N, C-alpha and C positions, 0 to 999 in steps of 0.2 A: 511433473508427471500428471497427465490428465487421467481422471478416474470418473466412473459413472456413479459411484456411491461411496459412502463412508467405508463400507466393507472392503472395497477395493484398495483403499489407502493402507497398504501394508506398513503399519507403524505402531509400535507399542506405546508411544508417548506423543501422539498427534496433538498439536496445539488446537485450541478452539478456533473456529472460523471457516471450516470447510463448508458448513451450511450456507455461509455468505458468499463462497466462491473459491477461497484458497486458504490453505493452512500449512504451517511448517511442521515437519517431522524432525525434531532436534537430534534424535539418535542416528539418523543417516543423512542429515543436512539436505533434505529434499523438500521442495514445496509441491504439494498436491493441488491440482486445479480441479474443482468440481465442474466437470464438463457440461452437464445439463444446466446448472446455474449460469455458467459462463456463456453458453450458447443463447440462453434466454436473454441475458443482459445485452449481448452483442446484437441480437436480432431486433431489439427494441430501439426505435429511432432516437429516443431520448438518452440512451446510454451509449451504445456503440463499442468500438474496439478498445478504447483506452480505459474502459471500465475494468477490463481484464488486466491491463498494465498496472492500474492502481492496486487492484487486489493482490496481484503477484508481488508488486513492490512493497506493500505493507507486510506480506509474509516474509519476504527476504530481509526487510528491516528488522523483524524479530530475530532472524538469524544473525544479523549484524550486532544487535544488542547482546545476544548470547555470546558471540565471539569475543567481545571485549569485556565480558563478565559483569554486565549491568545487573544490579540488584534491585532496580526500580520495579515496582509492581503495580498492578491494577490499571486504572484509567490513565494515570500519568504515563505508564509504559506504552499503552496503546496510542496515546497522543504523540509520543516520541516516534513511534513507528510511522504515524502519519507524516510527521515532519521529515523523517529520513526518506520516506517514499518521495516526498516533495523535493528533497535535496538531490535525489537521483534524477528526477524529472529535470531539474535545473541543468544537469550535465548534458541533456539531449535537446535543449531548446535551441533552435537555429536562430542566432541573433547576430546583429551587426555591431554590437557594443560589447564591452568586456563584462563578463559575469565572474564571480569568484570561482576559484579552482576547487577540486579537480574538474577539468572538462576533458572528455575523451577526444583527443585530437583526430583520431581516425574513425570516429563514430560512424556507424552505418545505420543507426536508428535515430529518428527524430520525432518530436511531437509535432503534430500538424494542427491547423486551425480546428478548434472544437474539442481537442483532446482534453484540455484542462477542464472544460465544462463537463465532459463525461466523467472525469475523475471526481469532480465536486459532487455531481449527482449521485455517484456511487457511494461516496463518503456519507452523504445525507441518508441514503437508503439503508446503510448498515449501522448507522449511529444508534445510540441509546434512544429508546422511545420517549422516556421521561427525563426531565432535567435532573431529577433526584436519583436516577439509576446509577450513574458513576461507574460504569463497567467499561464501555468502549469510548465514551465521550459523546457529548451531545452533537447534533449536526453542526452547530456553530463552532464548537471546540474543535471538531475534526477538520472542518474546512479551514479554520484559523491556523491549526498546526501544519496542515498540508501547505497552505499559502506561505507560512514562515519558511518552510524548507525550500519551496520553489524560489522565493525571493532572496532569502538569506543563506541558503546552502547549509552545509554541515554545521557551521558555526551557530546558526540559529537554533539548531536542535540540541545544542549543549547547554542551553539555559534552562 
């Protein structure tokens, strides 16, 4: 659901992240997209459309962790969300070779050239500023977790 501000996100238990672009509302299983932040990222040549895909993917990854009762917390949980977002991306990569399953046979969306770069740039943008912060993961940790999901799929995220 696109919103213009935090106040528009009608949710009593909104997860952190809306200031970066997207956040999950666990009580009604909705992802809110901060439209001004999203539009700003989209309009910058170095970020583009898949910045939004990454942000929404990470928010839905949090919903996935909640749905299977994950008790992991903190930075490790955030990095698993990055990995799960990457695993989703793996299912929409148009390839001529076999990648692990599940792959949506009738998929109508695909990543295009440059989309992975946009996701990586966005991961770097929203990462912890300092190596000792350990809240969202450093730029290197976030990119590594996302890459693990893109290459290894869901299995890579279970480690």
